[in-house]
C-alpha positions as CSV (number, residue, x, y, z in Angstrom):
1,M,-33.9,52.1,113.9
2,E,-33.2,52.8,110.2
3,G,-35.9,51.8,107.7
4,F,-35.8,48.5,105.7
5,H,-34.5,48.9,102.3
6,P,-35.5,46.2,100.0
7,S,-33.9,47.8,97.0
8,M,-30.3,47.2,98.4
9,T,-29.3,43.9,97.1
10,S,-26.3,41.9,98.2
11,P,-23.2,42.1,95.9
12,F,-22.7,38.3,96.6
13,S,-24.8,35.3,95.6
14,Y,-26.6,33.8,98.6
15,T,-25.0,30.5,97.7
16,F,-21.7,32.2,98.7
17,P,-20.2,29.4,100.6
18,I,-21.1,26.9,97.9
19,S,-20.0,29.1,95.0
20,G,-16.8,30.2,96.6
21,A,-14.2,27.9,95.1
22,G,-11.3,26.9,97.2
23,S,-9.7,23.6,98.1
24,S,-11.9,20.7,99.0
25,T,-10.8,21.2,102.7
26,T,-12.2,24.7,102.7
27,T,-15.5,23.7,101.4
28,S,-15.8,21.0,103.9
29,N,-14.9,23.2,106.8
30,L,-17.5,25.8,105.7
31,T,-20.1,23.0,105.5
32,T,-19.1,21.7,108.9
33,A,-19.1,25.3,110.4
34,T,-22.8,25.6,109.1
35,Y,-24.3,22.5,110.7
36,S,-22.2,21.7,113.7
37,T,-24.1,24.3,115.7
38,S,-27.3,22.3,115.5
39,T,-25.7,19.7,117.7
40,L,-24.9,22.2,120.5
41,W,-27.4,22.7,123.3
42,M,-28.4,26.5,123.6
43,N,-30.7,27.7,126.3
44,S,-33.0,30.0,124.5
45,R,-33.9,31.9,127.7
46,I,-30.3,33.0,127.8
47,W,-29.5,33.5,124.1
48,S,-32.7,35.4,123.3
49,K,-31.9,38.0,125.9
50,L,-28.5,38.9,124.5
51,P,-28.1,42.7,124.4
52,Q,-28.5,44.1,120.8
53,R,-25.3,45.9,121.2
54,L,-23.4,42.6,121.9
55,L,-25.2,41.0,118.9
56,D,-24.1,43.8,116.7
57,R,-20.6,43.4,117.9
58,V,-20.6,39.7,116.9
59,I,-22.0,40.7,113.5
60,A,-19.4,43.3,112.9
61,F,-16.8,40.6,113.1
62,L,-18.3,38.6,110.3
63,P,-16.5,38.3,107.0
64,P,-18.4,39.9,104.0
65,P,-20.0,36.7,102.7
66,A,-21.3,35.8,106.2
67,F,-22.5,39.3,106.9
68,F,-24.6,39.5,103.7
69,R,-26.0,36.0,104.4
70,A,-27.0,37.2,108.0
71,R,-28.9,40.1,106.5
72,C,-31.6,37.7,105.5
73,V,-32.4,36.8,109.0
74,C,-34.7,39.7,109.8
75,K,-35.5,43.2,109.0
76,R,-33.2,44.6,111.7
77,W,-30.2,42.8,110.6
78,Y,-30.9,43.7,106.9
79,A,-31.0,47.3,108.0
80,L,-27.7,47.2,109.7
81,L,-25.9,48.4,106.5
82,F,-27.8,51.6,106.7
83,S,-27.3,52.2,110.4
84,N,-24.7,54.9,111.4
85,T,-24.4,53.4,114.8
86,F,-23.6,49.9,113.5
87,L,-21.2,51.3,110.9
88,E,-19.3,53.2,113.5
89,L,-19.0,50.0,115.6
90,Y,-18.0,48.1,112.5
91,L,-15.1,50.5,111.7
92,Q,-13.9,50.2,115.3
93,V,-13.8,46.5,115.8
94,S,-14.0,44.8,112.4
95,P,-10.6,43.0,111.6
96,H,-8.5,44.0,108.6
97,R,-8.9,41.3,105.9
98,H,-6.0,41.1,103.4
99,W,-7.9,39.9,100.3
100,F,-7.2,40.5,96.7
101,M,-9.4,41.7,93.7
102,F,-8.7,40.5,90.3
103,F,-10.0,41.5,86.9
104,K,-9.9,39.8,83.4
105,H,-7.6,41.4,80.9
106,H,-6.6,40.4,77.4
107,K,-3.0,39.1,77.0
108,T,-2.2,41.4,74.1
109,R,-3.0,44.7,76.1
110,K,0.2,46.1,77.5
111,S,-1.2,49.0,79.6
112,Y,-1.8,48.9,83.2
113,I,-5.4,49.6,82.5
114,Y,-7.3,46.4,82.4
115,K,-10.1,47.2,80.0
116,N,-13.6,45.7,80.4
117,N,-13.5,42.3,78.6
118,N,-16.8,41.0,80.0
119,N,-19.8,40.9,77.8
120,N,-23.4,40.7,78.7
121,N,-23.6,37.2,77.6
122,G,-25.0,35.3,80.4
123,S,-24.1,38.0,83.0
124,G,-27.6,38.9,83.9
125,C,-26.7,42.6,84.2
126,G,-29.5,43.7,81.9
127,H,-28.1,47.1,80.9
128,G,-28.9,46.6,77.1
129,A,-26.6,45.4,74.3
130,A,-24.6,48.7,74.2
131,S,-23.3,48.4,77.7
132,S,-21.2,46.0,79.6
133,C,-21.1,44.6,83.0
134,E,-17.7,44.4,84.8
135,E,-17.0,41.5,87.0
136,G,-14.4,41.1,89.7
137,Y,-13.1,38.0,91.4
138,L,-12.3,38.3,95.1
139,F,-9.6,35.9,96.5
140,D,-9.4,35.2,100.2
141,P,-5.8,33.8,100.8
142,S,-6.6,32.6,104.3
143,D,-9.2,30.1,103.0
144,M,-7.8,29.9,99.5
145,A,-11.2,30.7,98.2
146,W,-12.4,32.6,95.2
147,Y,-15.8,34.6,95.0
148,R,-17.3,36.7,92.2
149,I,-18.6,40.2,92.5
150,S,-20.4,42.4,90.1
151,F,-19.6,46.1,89.2
152,A,-22.9,46.6,87.4
153,L,-23.1,50.3,88.5
154,V,-19.7,51.3,87.0
155,P,-20.3,53.0,83.6
156,S,-18.7,51.7,80.5
157,G,-15.6,53.4,79.3
158,L,-13.7,53.2,82.6
159,S,-11.2,50.6,83.9
160,P,-9.7,49.7,87.3
161,A,-6.4,51.4,88.1
162,S,-5.8,51.4,91.8
163,S,-7.3,50.5,95.2
164,S,-7.1,51.6,98.9
165,A,-9.2,51.2,102.0
166,G,-12.0,49.1,100.4
167,L,-12.4,51.4,97.5
168,L,-11.4,50.7,93.8
169,C,-10.3,53.6,91.5
170,W,-11.7,53.5,88.0
171,V,-10.1,55.8,85.4
172,S,-11.5,56.9,82.0
173,D,-10.1,55.1,79.1
174,E,-10.1,57.8,76.6
175,A,-7.1,60.0,76.0
176,G,-7.3,63.4,77.5
177,P,-7.9,64.7,81.0
178,K,-8.7,61.8,83.2
179,T,-11.8,61.3,85.2
180,M,-11.8,58.8,88.1
181,L,-14.5,57.2,90.3
182,L,-14.0,55.6,93.6
183,C,-16.2,52.5,93.9
184,N,-17.1,50.4,97.0
185,P,-18.3,47.1,95.4
186,L,-19.8,45.7,98.6
187,V,-22.3,48.6,99.0
188,G,-22.5,49.7,95.4
189,S,-21.3,53.3,96.1
190,L,-19.7,55.5,93.4
191,T,-17.9,58.8,94.1
192,Q,-16.4,60.9,91.4
193,L,-13.1,62.9,91.5
194,P,-12.7,66.0,89.4
195,P,-10.9,65.5,86.1
196,T,-7.3,66.1,85.9
197,L,-5.8,69.2,84.4
198,R,-3.3,67.7,81.8
199,P,-4.3,65.4,79.0
200,R,-2.7,62.0,79.3
201,L,-3.0,58.6,77.6
202,F,-2.3,55.8,80.1
203,P,-0.7,57.4,83.2
204,S,0.4,55.6,86.4
205,I,-2.2,56.0,89.2
206,G,-1.5,56.2,92.9
207,L,-4.2,56.0,95.5
208,T,-4.0,56.1,99.3
209,I,-7.0,56.8,101.7
210,S,-6.7,57.2,105.4
211,P,-9.5,57.8,107.9
212,T,-9.0,61.6,107.5
213,C,-7.8,62.2,103.9
214,I,-7.6,61.1,100.3
215,D,-4.5,61.4,98.1
216,V,-4.3,60.7,94.4
217,T,-1.2,61.1,92.1
218,V,-1.3,60.8,88.4
219,A,2.1,60.5,86.7
220,G,3.5,60.3,83.2
221,D,2.2,59.7,79.6
222,D,1.7,63.4,79.0
223,M,0.2,64.1,75.6
224,I,2.6,66.4,73.9
225,S,0.5,66.0,70.7
226,P,-2.5,63.9,69.5
227,Y,0.0,61.2,68.4
228,A,2.8,61.4,71.0
229,V,3.2,61.0,74.7
230,K,6.1,61.6,77.1
231,N,6.7,61.1,80.8
232,L,7.1,64.7,82.0
233,T,4.9,65.6,84.9
234,S,2.8,64.4,87.7
235,E,-0.3,66.0,89.4
236,S,-1.8,65.3,92.7
237,F,-5.2,65.5,94.4
238,H,-5.7,66.0,98.1
239,I,-8.6,66.5,100.5
240,D,-8.7,66.0,104.2
241,G,-11.1,66.4,107.2
242,G,-9.3,69.7,108.1
243,G,-10.9,71.5,105.2
244,F,-7.8,71.6,103.1
245,Y,-8.0,70.4,99.5
246,S,-6.1,70.7,96.2
247,L,-7.9,69.8,93.1
248,W,-4.9,68.6,90.9
249,G,-3.2,71.9,91.9
250,T,0.0,70.2,93.0
251,T,2.3,69.4,90.1
252,S,5.9,68.0,89.9
253,S,8.4,67.2,87.2
254,L,9.3,63.6,86.8
255,P,13.0,62.7,86.7
256,R,14.7,63.0,83.3
257,L,14.6,60.0,81.0
258,C,12.2,58.0,83.1
259,S,10.2,55.2,81.8
260,L,7.3,54.0,84.1
261,E,7.4,50.4,83.3
262,S,4.9,48.9,85.7
263,G,2.2,51.6,85.1
264,R,0.7,51.7,88.6
265,M,2.0,52.8,91.9
266,V,2.6,51.3,95.3
267,Y,2.1,53.3,98.6
268,A,4.3,52.8,101.6
269,E,5.3,55.2,104.5
270,G,4.3,58.4,102.8
271,K,5.6,57.8,99.4
272,F,4.3,56.4,96.1
273,Y,6.7,54.1,94.3
274,C,6.9,52.6,90.8
275,M,9.4,50.7,88.6
276,N,11.5,52.5,86.1
277,C,13.3,50.5,83.3
278,S,16.4,50.8,81.1
279,P,18.0,50.1,83.5
280,F,15.8,49.1,86.4
281,S,15.5,51.5,89.1
282,V,12.6,52.6,91.6
283,L,11.0,56.0,91.3
284,A,9.7,57.4,94.5
285,Y,7.3,60.3,95.1
286,D,7.3,62.0,98.5
287,I,3.8,63.4,99.0
288,T,4.7,65.9,101.6
289,S,7.7,67.5,99.9
290,N,6.1,67.0,96.3
291,N,9.4,65.7,95.1
292,W,10.4,62.8,92.8
293,F,13.7,60.9,93.2
294,K,15.4,57.7,92.0
295,I,16.3,54.6,94.1
296,Q,18.8,52.2,92.7
297,A,17.4,48.7,92.4
298,P,19.3,45.7,93.8
299,M,21.3,43.6,91.1
300,R,19.6,45.7,88.5
301,R,21.6,44.3,85.7
302,F,20.4,40.8,86.4
303,L,16.7,41.4,87.3
304,R,13.8,40.1,85.3
305,S,10.2,40.9,85.8
306,P,10.7,43.2,88.8
307,N,7.6,44.1,90.8
308,L,6.9,46.4,93.7
309,V,4.6,45.4,96.5
310,E,3.6,46.7,99.8
311,C,3.3,44.3,102.6
312,K,2.8,45.3,106.3
313,G,3.7,48.8,105.6
314,K,7.1,48.0,103.9
315,L,8.0,48.3,100.3
316,L,9.2,45.0,98.8
317,L,10.7,44.2,95.5
318,V,10.1,40.9,93.9
319,A,12.1,39.7,90.9
320,A,13.8,36.8,89.2
321,V,17.5,36.8,89.2
322,E,19.4,35.4,86.1
323,K,23.2,35.7,86.3
324,S,24.0,33.6,83.3
325,K,27.7,34.4,83.1
326,L,28.3,33.6,86.7
327,N,28.0,30.3,88.7
328,V,24.9,31.5,90.4
329,P,21.6,29.5,90.3
330,K,18.6,31.4,88.8
331,S,16.1,32.2,91.6
332,L,13.2,34.4,92.6
333,R,14.0,36.8,95.4
334,V,12.4,39.3,97.7
335,W,14.1,42.5,98.9
336,S,13.0,44.9,101.5
337,L,13.7,48.5,101.4
338,Q,15.3,49.7,104.7
339,A,14.4,52.7,106.8
340,C,17.1,54.9,105.3
341,G,15.2,54.8,101.9
342,T,18.1,53.9,99.6
343,M,19.4,50.3,100.7
344,W,17.8,47.0,100.0
345,V,18.2,43.8,102.0
346,E,17.3,40.3,100.6
347,S,14.6,38.9,102.8
348,E,13.3,35.9,101.0
349,R,14.2,33.5,98.3
350,M,12.1,30.9,96.6
351,P,13.1,27.3,97.3
352,Q,15.2,26.0,94.3
353,Q,13.1,23.1,93.6
354,L,10.0,25.2,93.4
355,Y,11.7,27.7,91.3
356,I,12.5,25.0,88.8
357,Q,8.8,24.0,88.6
358,F,7.9,27.8,88.5
359,A,10.3,28.4,85.6
360,E,9.0,25.6,83.6
361,L,5.5,27.0,83.7
362,E,6.7,30.7,83.2
363,V,9.1,29.9,80.2
364,G,10.4,33.4,80.2
365,N,6.9,35.2,79.7
366,G,7.3,37.0,83.0
367,F,5.0,37.4,86.0
368,E,3.1,40.1,88.1
369,C,2.9,40.4,91.8
370,V,0.5,41.9,94.1
371,G,1.1,42.3,97.9
372,H,-1.3,42.8,100.8
373,G,-0.7,42.4,104.6
374,E,1.4,39.2,104.9
375,F,0.6,37.8,101.5
376,I,2.3,38.1,98.0
377,V,0.5,36.7,95.0
378,I,2.8,35.9,92.0
379,M,0.7,35.4,88.7
380,I,2.5,33.8,85.8
381,R,1.7,35.8,82.5
382,G,-0.2,33.9,79.9
383,T,-1.5,31.2,82.2
384,D,-4.0,30.7,85.1
385,K,-1.2,29.7,87.5
386,A,-0.3,31.7,90.5
387,L,1.7,31.2,93.7
388,L,0.8,32.6,97.2
389,F,3.7,33.4,99.5
390,D,2.8,33.8,103.3
391,I,5.6,36.0,104.7
392,C,4.8,35.3,108.4
393,R,4.6,31.5,107.9
394,K,7.4,31.3,105.3
395,R,5.1,29.2,103.2
396,W,4.8,29.0,99.3
397,Q,1.8,27.3,97.8
398,W,0.0,27.2,94.5
399,I,-3.4,28.9,94.2
400,P,-6.4,27.0,92.8
401,P,-7.4,28.6,89.4
402,C,-10.3,30.9,89.6
403,P,-13.4,28.8,88.6
404,Y,-15.4,31.7,87.2
405,I,-13.2,32.3,84.0
406,A,-11.9,30.0,81.3
407,H,-8.3,30.4,80.2
408,D,-9.3,31.6,76.8
409,G,-6.7,34.5,75.9
410,F,-7.4,36.3,79.2
411,E,-5.3,36.5,82.3
412,L,-5.9,37.9,85.7
413,H,-4.5,41.2,87.0
414,G,-5.0,42.1,90.7
415,F,-5.1,44.7,93.3
416,A,-4.7,44.5,97.1
417,Y,-8.3,44.9,98.3
418,E,-9.6,45.1,102.0
419,P,-13.4,44.6,102.0
420,R,-15.1,47.3,104.0
421,L,-18.8,48.2,104.5
422,A,-18.0,52.0,104.8
423,T,-15.3,54.5,104.1
424,P,-16.6,57.6,105.7
425,V,-13.8,59.8,104.3
426,T,-15.4,59.8,100.9
427,S,-18.1,62.1,102.3
428,L,-15.5,65.0,102.0
429,L,-16.0,64.8,98.3
430,D,-19.6,65.6,98.5
431,Q,-18.8,69.2,99.3
432,L,-17.1,69.5,95.7
433,A,-20.6,69.1,94.2
434,L,-19.3,67.6,91.0
435,P,-21.8,66.8,88.2
436,F,-21.7,63.1,87.4
437,Q,-20.3,62.5,83.9
438,T,-21.2,59.9,81.4
439,F,-18.6,57.8,79.7
440,S,-18.5,56.0,76.3
441,A,-16.5,52.8,75.7
């Protein structure tokens, strides 16, 4: 058995089910689930002889908050996080959880990069006055609950840019060649990627991680001088278990006159996608062929705040439709890109009564969307209001505000996030033997 590691602390507070803020029903259910077992008769002669392998299998099914609470029970359970045998079992049987990770970001900042706006005041990070401690806010759409998590190990001078397979990609803020870190906030791991070859300002970042490979694409905002940028090229990073790797050696030219509006990419079916404006269209990058191409957006002359999201392996476009000169009611619609790769089909439309309420809150400021699994989160800019759409159940509902932040000039920007205790493919990066760099804000 692996040793006991007292230095490894939980990323969550041990008051997790109490501090997690959801609806009153959620809190009640959690409380009931905690104490109802005391009323059940359990024969200790049977349960005390349960095979450890079976116990480990039960623990592997626990959601992250419950798992980190369970580690307090005994030394063996505490050490499960460091057991290769348990982690292999966990990767095999643990269910996928379609959660979201949000960060605070000042409303006046227009870049996709959400600079660290958290100070040390009351954060308890203890890194000194010169440093800062980033906080993230986990949202569980199944329980409609919020949780807070710390990123104390991430150096200052980096900001979250993308996510995949339980890892968050942080990119350096300074103009120039970009350095990125892959962070697993549950276990506090940091893995560094080599810096990009071309100097850039605020490029679009695409990240996808599979069990056997890592692909990263950085596009646009090429610095043609210290005072000017232009969307000219993209460069890609690839490493896989077969021993092949390309350290930003794969480059490609972007389509002429493109403008990467959304600033970040969505991955679906072997391609990265991002929005292009003036007029609206979709830029697609085929990883295999190293080729960029444009896809015409549906109703592109009448779209407002278009967002690309990935749900259940498909690319969706979410946008408001406003055809003021025609007798068509304003609405918020969802389109799905078909298998041919060029045709869109409308799949959902927000109920008109709900859209009227949504429009009164949005007042033309726009909105942002994040998709994961069967869920789409629609966040109204400039407010703490957000809607959750469950694709499978065809259900729209308002999300309770995050209780850990005050609405004081900040708004939340999010990423699809699947909490995982391990992502073994990151061990491939160890062979690169990169020196860890320091960053300044």
